[in-house]
BALOBA-1460 file (C-alpha; in Angstrom, 3 decimals):
// residues 89
<rec num="1" residu="m" x="184.397" y="-12.917" z="74.480"/>
<rec num="2" residu="d" x="185.924" y="-16.379" z="74.468"/>
<rec num="3" residu="r" x="185.800" y="-18.716" z="77.430"/>
<rec num="4" residu="v" x="189.194" y="-18.508" z="79.080"/>
<rec num="5" residu="i" x="190.819" y="-19.898" z="82.206"/>
<rec num="6" residu="r" x="193.285" y="-17.302" z="83.493"/>
<rec num="7" residu="g" x="195.591" y="-17.857" z="86.394"/>
<rec num="8" residu="i" x="198.882" y="-17.476" z="88.139"/>
<rec num="9" residu="v" x="201.344" y="-20.138" z="89.255"/>
<rec num="10" residu="r" x="203.202" y="-19.423" z="92.504"/>
<rec num="11" residu="s" x="205.421" y="-21.111" z="95.026"/>
<rec num="12" residu="a" x="205.813" y="-19.652" z="98.519"/>
<rec num="13" residu="g" x="204.152" y="-16.462" z="97.261"/>
<rec num="14" residu="a" x="206.584" y="-15.927" z="94.372"/>
<rec num="15" residu="p" x="205.604" y="-16.399" z="90.719"/>
<rec num="16" residu="v" x="206.799" y="-19.555" z="88.964"/>
<rec num="17" residu="p" x="207.909" y="-18.586" z="85.458"/>
<rec num="18" residu="f" x="207.455" y="-20.917" z="82.502"/>
<rec num="19" residu="a" x="205.368" y="-23.544" z="84.302"/>
<rec num="20" residu="r" x="203.572" y="-25.943" z="81.957"/>
<rec num="21" residu="v" x="199.773" y="-25.842" z="82.153"/>
<rec num="22" residu="m" x="197.991" y="-28.728" z="80.437"/>
<rec num="23" residu="v" x="194.299" y="-29.455" z="80.021"/>
<rec num="24" residu="e" x="193.901" y="-33.067" z="81.153"/>
<rec num="25" residu="m" x="190.172" y="-33.308" z="80.605"/>
<rec num="26" residu="g" x="187.363" y="-31.119" z="79.323"/>
<rec num="27" residu="p" x="183.610" y="-31.327" z="78.802"/>
<rec num="28" residu="g" x="183.819" y="-32.299" z="75.131"/>
<rec num="29" residu="p" x="186.133" y="-33.675" z="72.454"/>
<rec num="30" residu="m" x="189.092" y="-31.400" z="72.004"/>
<rec num="31" residu="p" x="192.719" y="-31.273" z="70.865"/>
<rec num="32" residu="d" x="195.597" y="-31.318" z="73.322"/>
<rec num="33" residu="i" x="195.889" y="-27.893" z="74.927"/>
<rec num="34" residu="a" x="198.995" y="-26.744" z="76.786"/>
<rec num="35" residu="v" x="200.499" y="-23.341" z="77.551"/>
<rec num="36" residu="l" x="203.462" y="-21.933" z="79.456"/>
<rec num="37" residu="s" x="203.100" y="-19.390" z="82.209"/>
<rec num="38" residu="g" x="204.900" y="-16.141" z="81.526"/>
<rec num="39" residu="a" x="207.866" y="-14.734" z="83.417"/>
<rec num="40" residu="d" x="205.310" y="-13.347" z="85.904"/>
<rec num="41" residu="g" x="203.717" y="-16.795" z="86.445"/>
<rec num="42" residu="r" x="200.504" y="-15.820" z="84.626"/>
<rec num="43" residu="f" x="198.774" y="-17.973" z="82.014"/>
<rec num="44" residu="a" x="195.600" y="-18.059" z="79.909"/>
<rec num="45" residu="v" x="193.976" y="-21.142" z="78.389"/>
<rec num="46" residu="d" x="191.271" y="-20.761" z="75.723"/>
<rec num="47" residu="t" x="188.481" y="-23.288" z="76.291"/>
<rec num="48" residu="p" x="186.144" y="-24.344" z="73.472"/>
<rec num="49" residu="y" x="183.235" y="-25.578" z="75.638"/>
<rec num="50" residu="r" x="181.273" y="-24.663" z="78.732"/>
<rec num="51" residu="g" x="181.796" y="-26.943" z="81.691"/>
<rec num="52" residu="p" x="184.479" y="-28.348" z="83.969"/>
<rec num="53" residu="y" x="188.121" y="-28.622" z="82.983"/>
<rec num="54" residu="a" x="190.865" y="-30.538" z="84.756"/>
<rec num="55" residu="l" x="194.298" y="-28.922" z="84.578"/>
<rec num="56" residu="m" x="197.730" y="-30.242" z="85.468"/>
<rec num="57" residu="i" x="200.446" y="-27.730" z="86.234"/>
<rec num="58" residu="y" x="204.095" y="-28.642" z="86.567"/>
<rec num="59" residu="a" x="207.520" y="-27.045" z="86.512"/>
<rec num="60" residu="d" x="211.065" y="-28.270" z="87.012"/>
<rec num="61" residu="e" x="211.940" y="-28.870" z="90.683"/>
<rec num="62" residu="f" x="208.245" y="-28.758" z="91.784"/>
<rec num="63" residu="r" x="205.627" y="-31.421" z="92.416"/>
<rec num="64" residu="p" x="202.787" y="-31.343" z="89.853"/>
<rec num="65" residu="a" x="199.518" y="-29.741" z="90.898"/>
<rec num="66" residu="h" x="196.007" y="-30.574" z="89.716"/>
<rec num="67" residu="l" x="192.971" y="-28.344" z="89.753"/>
<rec num="68" residu="t" x="189.541" y="-28.071" z="88.227"/>
<rec num="69" residu="a" x="187.935" y="-24.943" z="86.831"/>
<rec num="70" residu="d" x="184.307" y="-24.651" z="85.772"/>
<rec num="71" residu="v" x="183.825" y="-22.433" z="82.744"/>
<rec num="72" residu="s" x="180.072" y="-21.980" z="82.995"/>
<rec num="73" residu="n" x="179.506" y="-18.501" z="81.560"/>
<rec num="74" residu="p" x="180.590" y="-17.943" z="77.944"/>
<rec num="75" residu="e" x="180.903" y="-14.207" z="78.603"/>
<rec num="76" residu="d" x="183.439" y="-14.400" z="81.437"/>
<rec num="77" residu="s" x="186.869" y="-15.793" z="82.128"/>
<rec num="78" residu="v" x="187.593" y="-17.931" z="85.180"/>
<rec num="79" residu="e" x="190.420" y="-16.868" z="87.497"/>
<rec num="80" residu="v" x="192.495" y="-19.492" z="89.333"/>
<rec num="81" residu="a" x="195.630" y="-19.517" z="91.465"/>
<rec num="82" residu="v" x="197.970" y="-22.503" z="91.658"/>
<rec num="83" residu="e" x="200.495" y="-23.124" z="94.428"/>
<rec num="84" residu="l" x="203.381" y="-25.432" z="93.549"/>
<rec num="85" residu="h" x="205.469" y="-27.102" z="96.242"/>
<rec num="86" residu="a" x="209.149" y="-27.905" z="95.919"/>
<rec num="87" residu="d" x="210.006" y="-31.464" z="94.989"/>
<rec num="88" residu="s" x="211.877" y="-32.897" z="97.950"/>
<rec num="89" residu="l" x="213.672" y="-35.658" z="96.047"/>
């Protein structure tokens, strides 16, 4: 099984569809990786290396969120949840 970061993007408990999830930094040299969350707010990012990854998640009308996920076991995926907050501008 591939190393994968799986997650869901929410705001106030509701899914945020089509949020952009970008890998800002990983444990080794890698291409730019970005995905969109689905209509249900869920996403999956394939990760080529073991180790920590920094993700940035953003969507229109929300403040960006940052999180780290440690993909330490090559046999398992990592599950994360992201809460976005409305942009008050």
